[in-house]
MARMARBA-603018 format. One line per field, with one value per residue: residue number from 1; x, y, z of N, C-alpha, C in turn. Coordinates in steps of 0.02 Angstrom, whole numbers. Each point is the difference from the previous one (the first is absolute). Example, Ala and Ser with C-alpha at 12.3 -4.5 7.8 and 13.67 -1.06 7.14 Angstrom:
<pavos>
i	[1	2]
n.px	[660	-18]
n.py	[-284	53]
n.pz	[390	-36]
ca.px	[-45	42]
ca.py	[59	59]
ca.pz	[0	3]
c.px	[45	-39]
c.py	[60	55]
c.pz	[0	37]
</pavos>
This chain:
<pavos>
i	[1	2	3	4	5	6	7	8	9	10	11	12	13	14	15	16	17	18	19	20	21	22	23	24	25	26	27	28	29	30	31	32	33	34	35	36	37	38	39	40	41	42	43	44	45	46	47	48	49	50	51	52	53	54	55	56	57	58	59	60	61	62	63	64	65	66	67	68	69	70	71	72	73	74	75	76	77	78	79	80	81	82	83	84	85	86	87	88	89	90	91	92	93	94	95	96	97	98	99	100	101	102	103	104	105	106	107	108	109	110	111	112	113	114	115	116	117	118	119	120	121	122	123	124	125	126	127	128	129	130	131	132	133	134	135	136	137	138	139	140	141	142	143	144	145	146	147	148	149	150	151	152	153	154	155	156	157	158	159	160	161	162	163	164	165	166	167	168	169	170	171	172	173	174	175	176	177	178	179	180	181	182	183	184	185	186	187	188	189	190	191	192	193	194	195	196	197	198	199	200	201	202	203	204	205	206	207	208	209	210	211	212	213	214	215	216	217	218	219	220	221	222	223	224	225	226	227	228	229	230	231	232	233	234	235	236	237	238	239	240	241	242	243	244	245	246	247	248	249	250	251	252	253	254	255	256	257	258	259	260	261	262	263	264	265	266	267	268	269	270	271	272	273	274	275	276	277	278	279	280	281	282	283	284	285	286	287	288	289	290	291	292	293	294	295	296	297	298	299	300	301	302	303	304	305	306	307	308	309	310	311	312	313	314	315	316	317	318	319	320	321	322	323	324	325	326	327	328	329	330	331	332	333	334	335	336	337	338	339	340	341	342	343	344	345	346	347	348	349	350	351	352	353	354	355	356	357	358	359	360	361	362	363	364	365	366	367	368	369	370	371	372	373	374	375	376	377	378	379	380	381	382	383	384	385	386	387	388	389	390	391	392	393	394	395	396	397	398	399	400	401	402	403	404	405	406	407	408	409	410	411	412	413	414	415	416	417	418	419]
n.px	[444	-61	-22	-48	47	29	-53	-16	-80	23	51	-35	-42	56	-1	12	48	-1	-7	39	41	-3	-11	65	20	-18	14	52	6	-13	45	47	5	-23	58	34	-19	1	69	4	-31	31	61	-13	-10	61	22	-4	73	18	-9	-41	-32	7	-23	-39	-10	-29	-42	-6	-26	-23	-8	-25	-16	-9	-17	-21	28	-24	-70	13	13	-44	-46	48	-16	-42	-9	-23	14	40	24	-34	34	40	-4	5	49	22	-2	19	32	-4	-1	36	35	-6	13	49	9	-15	37	46	-21	50	-10	23	-12	17	-29	-37	16	7	-39	-38	14	-19	-46	-6	15	-38	-43	9	0	-51	-38	55	-13	-55	1	48	-38	-43	47	-12	-50	23	32	40	13	-20	31	2	11	65	18	-16	38	45	10	-8	38	38	-6	16	45	15	-14	34	44	-10	2	56	28	-18	15	60	7	-23	34	51	-12	63	41	-11	-44	-20	-5	-35	-39	-7	-16	-51	-22	2	-25	-32	-19	-7	-37	-29	-13	-23	-31	3	41	50	-24	51	-4	67	5	-15	33	-56	4	-48	19	51	-18	-39	41	29	-51	-9	62	-13	-68	25	53	-53	0	24	38	25	7	25	52	27	-3	29	47	-1	2	32	39	3	23	32	-41	47	26	-32	35	6	16	37	26	0	21	43	29	-5	76	0	3	-48	-45	4	-14	-56	-25	19	-35	-51	26	3	-76	-7	26	-36	-44	14	4	-57	-41	19	4	-52	5	26	55	-22	-5	-62	42	37	-18	11	40	19	-15	23	34	5	10	47	30	-7	26	44	1	14	48	24	-3	31	-62	49	-11	-35	-19	-23	-27	-19	-21	-21	-29	-31	-10	-12	-35	-11	-32	-26	-3	-37	-40	-16	-21	-33	-26	-4	-13	-41	-11	-17	-24	1	56	19	50	-25	-14	10	50	12	-7	39	41	1	1	37	28	12	28	40	5	17	36	55	-3	2	40	32	0	21	50	11	-28	37	47	-2	-4	-36	-39	-9	7	-39	-41	-3	-6	-38	-34	16	-32	-41	-15	26	-45	-36	10	-1	-36	-12	5	-31	14	43	-55	-15	61	-20	38	29	-43	5	5	-34	-36	15	-20	-60	-18	21	-16	-50	-1]
n.py	[-989	-19	10	-45	-39	5	-12	7	-25	1	-23	36	-42	-37	39	37	20	-83	-31	43	-23	-55	9	35	-52	-60	40	15	-60	-24	53	-12	-64	23	33	-56	-48	41	27	-73	-35	57	-24	-57	15	36	-46	-59	8	-56	45	28	-58	0	62	-34	-52	45	27	-49	-19	66	13	-62	6	59	-28	-54	3	62	-38	-48	53	43	-54	8	65	2	9	-54	0	46	-32	-56	30	-2	-52	-22	40	-3	-58	-8	52	-39	-51	56	-8	-57	-10	53	-45	-46	39	17	61	14	-47	53	-27	52	17	-40	-4	69	-20	-32	49	27	-26	-13	64	-8	-38	30	47	-32	-7	28	48	-14	-9	49	35	-42	-8	55	-33	-37	-51	-7	-47	51	32	-60	-26	52	-10	-54	19	32	-33	-39	47	5	-64	-7	38	-19	-47	18	27	-35	-71	10	7	-53	-47	36	-3	-70	-8	32	-29	-3	33	59	-40	-16	63	25	-51	18	59	-21	-41	46	44	-49	5	78	-5	-64	34	44	-58	5	-46	46	-1	-13	-17	-29	72	15	48	23	24	44	26	-17	18	54	1	-9	21	47	1	-3	22	51	-12	-6	-51	-32	51	32	-72	-23	48	-14	-61	8	50	-32	-54	38	28	-58	-33	50	1	34	43	-54	-25	80	-7	-51	39	60	-14	-37	-3	67	7	67	52	-26	5	56	2	-51	25	53	-37	-19	40	35	-20	-19	64	2	-38	12	62	-8	-28	45	20	-35	10	-57	28	32	-49	21	45	1	-60	-18	49	-39	-60	31	30	-50	-34	45	-14	-68	10	33	-36	-41	39	9	-77	-3	-29	-39	31	-66	-5	65	-10	-69	20	49	-40	-19	54	19	-61	-4	69	-16	-53	33	38	-61	-35	60	2	-56	-19	66	-18	-70	16	41	29	-7	16	-49	-11	53	4	-54	6	66	-36	-40	60	13	-65	-13	67	-20	-60	38	53	-13	-59	33	29	-54	-16	64	13	-60	3	57	-24	-67	15	-2	-33	27	63	-15	-26	63	39	-41	15	68	-21	-32	52	33	-46	-11	68	18	-48	39	68	-39	-50	45	37	-24	12	43	-28	-28	30	-47	-34	28	7	-76	-16	35	-17	-59	6	29	-29]
n.pz	[503	12	-77	9	27	-56	-44	61	-6	69	-30	-40	44	-3	-37	45	-38	-23	55	23	-57	3	61	5	-45	47	52	-29	-22	72	29	-41	22	62	0	-37	49	63	-36	-18	64	30	-41	-4	76	-10	-23	16	1	-28	-48	33	0	-66	4	46	-41	-39	44	22	-68	-18	66	-1	-61	23	62	-29	-60	13	25	-63	-30	28	-26	-48	22	28	65	-9	71	-22	-51	36	51	-47	-27	55	7	-70	13	49	-20	-42	49	37	-61	4	54	-8	-41	44	46	-50	-9	-24	-61	-30	-46	-23	52	-7	-52	5	49	-48	-47	57	16	-66	3	58	-37	-57	49	36	-56	-51	47	-11	-70	3	53	-23	-39	23	-5	-46	34	-33	43	31	-57	-33	72	2	-66	18	71	-29	-43	47	38	-72	2	61	-14	-68	54	59	-40	-59	45	47	-56	-42	43	19	-55	4	63	-5	-55	17	-27	38	31	-52	-19	48	-6	-66	13	51	-47	-53	49	14	-73	-20	57	-33	-58	55	4	-74	14	-20	-75	-2	-63	17	24	-60	10	-36	-51	9	-48	25	63	-27	-57	52	35	-53	7	59	-3	-44	48	43	-39	45	14	-67	2	57	2	-55	6	65	-28	-55	34	50	-37	-30	54	10	44	37	-55	-28	55	12	-64	14	46	-48	-64	15	64	-2	14	-22	39	39	-45	-14	62	-11	-60	22	47	-41	-47	54	8	-60	-7	53	-22	-71	15	61	-38	-45	55	-9	-56	-22	-20	-44	-24	-20	37	-54	-5	64	-4	-50	23	49	-36	-30	65	6	-56	7	62	-27	-67	61	36	-57	4	77	29	31	57	0	-62	3	74	-11	-49	42	40	-51	-19	60	10	-61	21	60	-24	-40	33	29	-58	-20	61	5	-57	7	64	-14	-46	49	-16	56	-44	-24	61	23	-43	16	67	-8	-40	47	51	-42	-11	66	17	-58	13	67	20	-51	37	54	-29	-22	61	33	-36	6	68	-4	-26	20	65	65	-5	-54	33	50	-31	-27	66	25	-55	-5	65	-42	-35	52	29	-55	-4	69	3	-58	15	48	-30	10	-7	-42	-7	32	46	65	33	49	-51	-32	51	19	-58	-8	54	-5	-45	27	57]
ca.px	[-67	-50	-22	-69	20	49	-34	-73	-51	-16	68	14	-28	51	37	-43	-5	-47	-63	-25	-11	-54	-45	-22	-19	-70	-50	-10	-43	-73	-24	-10	-68	-48	-13	-25	-74	-40	2	-22	-68	-30	-5	-49	-55	-11	7	-31	35	51	66	18	35	67	51	35	70	41	29	44	60	43	65	28	34	56	54	23	70	30	-11	37	78	-1	9	55	47	-16	-33	-63	-41	-9	-39	-42	-39	-25	-59	-64	-9	-27	-72	-30	-7	-54	-56	-19	-24	-61	-51	-30	-27	-63	-40	-22	-71	5	30	36	32	72	35	-10	47	62	8	20	72	48	-6	49	75	23	11	68	62	23	8	53	37	-34	20	75	25	-28	47	56	-45	4	59	-7	-36	-68	-33	-62	-49	-22	-31	-56	-45	-12	-65	-51	-17	-23	-68	-33	-17	-46	-70	-35	-1	-65	-61	-9	-15	-72	-50	-3	-27	-84	-26	-9	-22	40	55	38	27	60	68	36	14	62	61	23	30	53	50	21	48	53	40	35	61	54	26	51	63	24	11	57	21	45	-4	53	-11	5	-30	-77	-10	21	-37	-72	6	27	-58	-27	51	6	-55	-5	47	-22	-57	-47	-30	-40	-63	-58	-39	-31	-63	-58	-28	-48	-55	-55	-20	-60	-55	-27	-77	-3	-36	-66	-52	-66	-59	-30	-28	-57	-50	-12	-19	-47	16	20	71	23	14	64	65	9	34	63	36	10	66	43	-8	20	76	29	-21	49	64	25	14	79	40	11	8	67	12	-19	60	-2	-24	-10	-70	-55	-18	-37	-65	-36	-11	-51	-60	-13	-45	-53	-43	-30	-69	-59	-22	-27	-70	-52	-58	-17	38	48	38	61	52	27	50	59	34	49	41	48	53	42	45	42	61	50	31	60	61	31	42	69	39	37	47	56	48	16	33	-33	9	-49	-67	-33	-22	-32	-68	-36	-14	-41	-51	-39	-43	-66	-44	-36	-57	-51	-36	-18	-53	-73	-7	-13	-73	-54	5	-30	-66	-50	-7	-25	-35	43	4	51	74	27	0	49	58	15	22	57	48	8	47	49	40	13	57	50	37	35	46	41	9	28	-60	-32	46	30	-9	-4	28	43	62	13	13	68	51	20	38	69	38	-16	14]
ca.py	[28	14	60	23	34	51	67	-14	54	81	24	75	52	-9	64	54	47	-12	22	79	23	-30	47	64	-1	-20	46	55	-18	-7	74	14	-15	22	67	0	-27	43	38	-13	10	72	37	-36	32	65	5	-68	8	-32	32	44	-59	-20	60	-11	-41	30	42	-42	-29	46	2	-62	-7	54	11	-63	-14	47	-27	-57	30	17	-61	-42	45	24	-34	-21	5	71	10	-22	46	63	-30	-5	81	24	-42	19	59	0	-24	62	55	-25	28	76	9	-28	47	69	-3	-23	-61	-16	-79	15	5	-66	-23	20	-19	-78	10	12	-79	-27	35	-16	-78	-4	14	-49	-73	-41	-9	-41	-74	-9	-15	-56	-48	12	-5	-79	-35	-22	-63	4	56	-17	8	62	23	-38	32	68	-7	-20	47	51	-21	-5	73	5	-21	28	69	14	-20	44	65	-1	-1	65	47	-1	26	75	31	39	-29	34	-48	-42	39	1	-70	-22	39	-29	-66	8	21	-59	-42	37	2	-54	15	55	-45	-53	33	19	-55	22	-64	-6	65	15	74	1	52	-10	-12	-71	-35	-18	-41	-63	-40	-26	-37	-75	-35	-19	-50	-63	-9	-38	51	30	-43	-3	72	27	-43	27	59	-5	-41	46	69	-14	-39	36	19	33	66	-2	-33	35	-2	-66	3	38	-7	-72	-58	44	-15	53	11	-57	-70	26	-27	-66	-11	34	-45	-61	-30	-8	-63	-49	4	9	-76	-35	25	-37	-73	-7	1	-77	-46	5	42	-15	-38	32	48	41	-31	24	67	3	-25	33	66	-32	-11	71	29	-32	21	75	-6	-25	62	53	-22	-28	45	-40	32	-58	-26	54	-9	-49	20	45	-44	-51	45	18	-69	-12	54	-11	-54	48	47	-22	-25	64	38	-33	5	58	22	-45	4	73	15	42	83	14	-23	64	26	-46	5	55	-18	-54	31	24	-48	-14	57	0	-55	15	72	13	-53	29	58	-30	-31	53	23	-54	2	71	-14	-53	-27	-24	-66	-12	10	-48	-61	-8	-11	-66	-23	30	-29	-76	16	27	-53	-39	31	2	-75	-7	45	6	-73	4	-13	-68	-55	6	-48	14	70	-4	-13	70	43	-18	10	60	36	-22	30	68	30]
ca.pz	[23	-63	-23	38	77	-10	-14	7	-26	6	15	-9	66	56	-17	38	-53	-48	27	-6	-55	-29	32	-39	-73	7	28	-48	-59	18	0	-63	-36	26	-44	-74	-15	0	-54	-67	13	3	-58	-27	13	-30	-83	-27	-68	12	-21	78	32	-32	11	64	-15	-37	55	37	-40	-26	35	5	-65	-4	54	57	-19	44	64	6	11	74	54	-5	24	67	55	-21	58	2	-58	9	37	-53	-43	42	22	-52	-1	67	-22	-48	40	21	-43	-41	57	-10	-70	13	50	-36	-44	-74	-6	-78	1	-16	65	29	-43	18	53	-22	-31	59	27	-45	11	54	-16	-56	37	39	-42	-1	52	45	-29	8	74	16	-9	57	59	4	-37	-69	-5	8	-29	-25	46	19	-53	9	47	-28	-50	30	45	-51	-36	53	3	-58	18	48	-17	-47	27	42	-31	-14	75	41	-54	-3	61	3	-57	-19	-7	48	54	-35	-8	65	20	-45	20	64	-15	-25	56	45	-39	0	59	4	-38	33	56	-28	-4	-62	-35	-60	-39	-64	-32	-47	-17	-67	-35	8	-67	-7	42	-34	-51	15	13	-58	-35	34	-13	-69	-26	33	-35	50	45	-42	-14	57	10	-65	2	49	-10	-47	24	51	-34	-42	35	66	14	72	-15	-22	48	18	-55	15	71	16	-61	-33	55	55	72	35	36	45	-47	-38	44	4	-59	7	43	-30	-25	54	34	-39	10	75	13	-31	34	51	-30	-29	53	31	-47	-45	-47	-61	-43	-73	11	-69	-30	58	-14	-68	18	45	-37	-52	43	9	-65	-2	49	-23	-42	19	34	-44	-27	47	22	71	40	42	-55	-16	52	-20	-47	21	52	-41	-33	48	17	-56	9	63	-23	-52	49	44	-44	-28	54	26	-62	-14	47	-8	-64	5	58	61	-7	-68	18	-1	-67	-38	29	-37	-66	7	20	-70	-49	39	-7	-60	-5	42	-19	-64	-22	20	-52	-72	12	-6	-63	-41	17	-35	-71	-17	47	60	-10	-68	8	54	-36	-57	33	18	-74	-1	58	-17	-64	27	24	-50	-29	38	4	-60	-1	60	12	68	35	-18	17	65	44	62	30	50	-28	-40	67	38	-49	-20	59	-15	-64	7	67]
c.px	[-44	5	-50	22	55	-36	-80	-36	6	78	22	-24	43	26	-34	3	-57	-74	-23	-9	-78	-65	-22	-13	-75	-42	-4	-34	-71	-36	-4	-57	-61	-5	-22	-63	-46	4	-33	-75	-31	14	-57	-67	-24	7	-42	34	56	71	23	41	73	46	30	62	59	48	55	59	58	59	37	47	49	43	27	69	55	12	35	84	7	8	58	60	-18	-35	-70	-60	-21	-42	-77	-39	-15	-54	-64	-21	-51	-72	-47	-17	-56	-67	-33	-29	-77	-52	-19	-33	-71	-47	-22	-79	13	46	30	44	74	43	6	50	67	20	37	65	48	8	43	64	25	10	57	62	24	-6	55	45	-37	-2	63	24	-18	67	53	-45	11	56	-22	-35	-78	-28	-64	-65	-37	-46	-79	-46	-8	-66	-56	-34	-36	-76	-57	-28	-49	-67	-19	-15	-67	-60	-21	-20	-66	-52	-10	-34	-70	-17	-5	-24	44	82	54	17	53	68	26	41	70	68	24	50	80	45	25	62	68	51	32	68	67	36	53	80	17	16	42	33	48	0	55	-23	7	-30	-71	-10	27	-34	-63	17	24	-57	-42	41	11	-54	-6	49	-8	-67	-54	-40	-46	-61	-51	-41	-43	-67	-51	-29	-45	-50	-45	-21	-64	-60	-22	-61	-14	-36	-72	-42	-44	-55	-29	-40	-70	-48	-5	-15	-42	4	28	73	34	24	74	62	11	36	74	51	13	62	50	-6	35	79	25	-6	69	73	15	15	74	36	7	4	72	6	-26	46	12	-32	-28	-57	-46	-24	-39	-71	-41	-9	-65	-70	-30	-58	-74	-46	-20	-51	-59	-37	-42	-68	-54	-41	-26	45	53	49	53	53	47	54	53	42	63	52	42	56	32	73	53	58	40	48	59	65	37	37	55	47	31	45	58	53	29	61	-11	21	-52	-66	-57	-15	-32	-77	-32	-34	-67	-68	-32	-39	-62	-46	-36	-51	-59	-36	-14	-49	-69	-20	-24	-81	-61	-6	-31	-68	-41	-6	-36	-61	35	12	37	71	33	18	61	81	20	31	75	62	16	62	67	39	28	57	57	31	36	55	60	22	28	-51	-26	55	32	-26	-22	20	45	71	26	34	58	77	18	14	67	40	-5	26	65]
c.py	[14	66	42	30	52	71	-16	59	71	18	67	46	-11	71	63	52	-15	10	71	15	-36	19	65	13	-13	52	62	-24	-3	69	13	-30	9	86	-7	-20	60	64	-29	7	69	11	-32	33	68	5	-56	-8	-52	36	35	-56	-10	55	-9	-44	37	66	-40	-19	51	20	-48	-7	62	-4	-69	-8	38	-21	-58	14	23	-60	-32	50	21	-49	-15	13	82	20	-26	39	77	-17	0	66	32	-27	46	76	-7	-16	53	41	-27	7	66	2	-29	49	61	-16	-19	-53	-4	-72	16	7	-73	-38	27	-27	-76	2	7	-74	-29	12	-35	-75	-4	15	-63	-75	-32	-21	-47	-66	-21	-24	-63	-41	34	-13	-74	-32	-17	-63	3	47	-23	-11	61	26	-26	36	62	5	-30	56	53	-18	3	81	13	-33	41	80	23	-9	68	80	2	0	74	50	-11	4	76	33	56	-5	28	-40	-57	19	10	-63	-18	46	-17	-63	25	36	-49	-45	37	-11	-67	-1	29	-71	-46	40	29	-59	29	-58	20	64	1	67	-3	64	-14	-34	-81	-42	-13	-61	-62	-54	-19	-36	-68	-29	-23	-55	-63	-18	-31	58	37	-29	8	70	25	-40	27	65	-7	-41	37	58	-27	-42	32	28	26	63	-5	-28	37	-1	-78	-9	35	-14	-70	-51	37	-14	54	-6	-60	-60	24	-7	-64	-19	25	-47	-73	-31	-4	-46	-57	4	-8	-77	-33	21	-31	-73	-11	11	-72	-47	0	41	-30	-43	37	71	48	-25	19	71	16	-21	40	76	-22	0	77	28	-40	28	78	-18	-28	58	48	-11	-8	67	-26	29	-53	-23	44	0	-48	12	46	-36	-43	44	28	-60	6	47	-9	-44	41	42	-22	-24	48	35	-41	4	59	22	-43	5	69	3	51	76	21	-9	61	13	-63	-4	50	-18	-47	37	48	-38	-16	55	19	-48	8	66	10	-36	23	57	-34	-38	43	19	-46	-14	58	-29	-50	-24	-38	-88	-27	12	-56	-65	-2	9	-62	-54	14	-24	-71	4	11	-64	-46	29	-6	-65	-24	42	-7	-67	6	-15	-73	-50	26	-47	21	75	1	-21	53	43	3	17	75	45	-13	37	81	29	-26]
c.pz	[-77	-14	49	70	-6	-3	8	-31	19	24	4	42	57	3	19	-66	-47	41	-2	-69	-29	38	-27	-63	-3	13	-59	-66	11	-9	-78	-50	22	-38	-63	-19	7	-51	-53	7	-13	-75	-42	5	-18	-86	-29	-71	5	-12	67	42	-26	29	71	-14	-29	38	40	-36	-27	49	17	-57	1	57	12	-18	42	68	12	3	73	46	-2	19	65	44	-22	35	-14	-60	7	50	-32	-31	40	27	-56	-8	48	-16	-63	27	45	-49	-28	60	-8	-68	7	39	-48	-28	-80	0	-68	-8	-19	59	32	-49	17	75	-6	-18	56	24	-42	8	65	4	-20	38	43	-21	6	71	57	-31	11	55	28	3	71	75	30	-28	-78	-10	18	-40	-38	36	18	-60	2	44	-21	-44	38	42	-43	-27	60	10	-48	11	45	-14	-31	35	59	-26	-29	48	17	-51	1	64	7	-61	-34	3	50	57	-27	-10	71	28	-37	26	60	-4	-16	44	41	-32	1	74	14	-44	37	44	-31	-17	-63	-36	-68	-20	-60	-33	-50	-31	-90	-28	-13	-78	-20	46	-20	-48	30	23	-64	-41	27	-17	-75	-20	48	-26	43	38	-52	-27	48	16	-55	1	37	-23	-64	20	36	-36	-43	36	71	-3	55	-3	-9	56	30	-46	10	59	2	-61	-23	48	49	73	35	23	34	-53	-39	48	1	-66	-8	45	-18	-32	57	40	-30	5	60	13	-34	39	56	-20	-14	57	35	-62	-30	-51	-75	-45	-63	4	-61	-30	41	-10	-66	14	38	-34	-51	45	17	-54	8	52	-19	-35	39	44	-46	-30	46	10	59	49	46	-56	-8	47	-13	-62	12	52	-42	-42	50	15	-59	-7	40	-28	-48	41	41	-36	-33	54	16	-62	-6	57	16	-58	-7	51	59	-18	-62	20	-5	-68	-44	26	-32	-67	10	17	-65	-22	54	-8	-69	2	46	-9	-62	-43	32	-49	-51	-3	-3	-71	-56	13	-19	-71	-22	49	45	-17	-60	31	44	-43	-60	32	26	-54	3	33	-21	-59	26	31	-57	-35	31	12	-64	2	61	23	85	54	9	33	76	43	67	18	51	-29	-31	49	15	-55	-4	72	6	-43	7	64	14]
</pavos>
């Protein structure tokens, strides 16, 4: 039997639990992206200050940094479905709190940032369990296929969510209807999680302090894992420009809230196209060097976007940026899970999520801060140059990345040795 017939492109969808999981996650992320695009537009309309946009990312990052290691410990000790349900419930409460906040006659920003802190906390609670449970929903030989489709659905949600959020904000002229729809989608997502069976994997009861350090210790002693997740951290931390998109949409490109939705969705459009294509293409023969080139392309596209004054060219730069990032995300996602024992996947996923959160949410704060200091366009261009510097430096510091070969070969060897 050939490799293609043994593992067809949609092999992971044969399993009911995976279908429930991916639909639930897809719906939840659409709602979350609608919510965040409406919040960003509202904050910029109230303040016209990039620093306040940066505080959105900071409010989401602080709880993730503070709680996610504990969440990783919980993911390796208890039923992952129950943990994910708790996470969804916390985020749902935040959304209803946001609706009440919007209804109130006064709108102090500290309350909004407090609600975003709760959203970040809810996300942190469920993130390690959500990442680790994918390995329990499909057979081991179909895991890389599940990762690709999981990433594809994630990127599609990041396309639809901002576009819908921006369009609805423009249509209604306010954020409240967007918040209601986001809450309804999150409720449906929570109900779908209820339909999953309990998911407990290789439980090993350990002291919390030892459990926390185990994930960090494992990552620090696996240079390939440390290399790929730290490269993503610094490349996206420096090169990310998502927090500044409201400024580009309103002041530089002059396209308003609906254009903001398209700008926010453009990276995910590129990522989604690449993700679906990867499901039908053979595995990379040189995954490590491919990742390095794609992160470099991410930096170049960031520079192009930063300098652009044309809406169409800006969209093309963001699509390219997202496509390059998707290859990096897929390679990193498979490597981290494959090279981690099942009993450690929750804690290692937690460490990975800290790096991802630092690159995304903390990167938004960094973007707002540098834009307020140096100006919007210089901060984006210098960030893209910083990403190129990171690629060159990591290629030298971590030769394991440069020399890494086929993902599927690495996967098979690791599964046999660890499981």
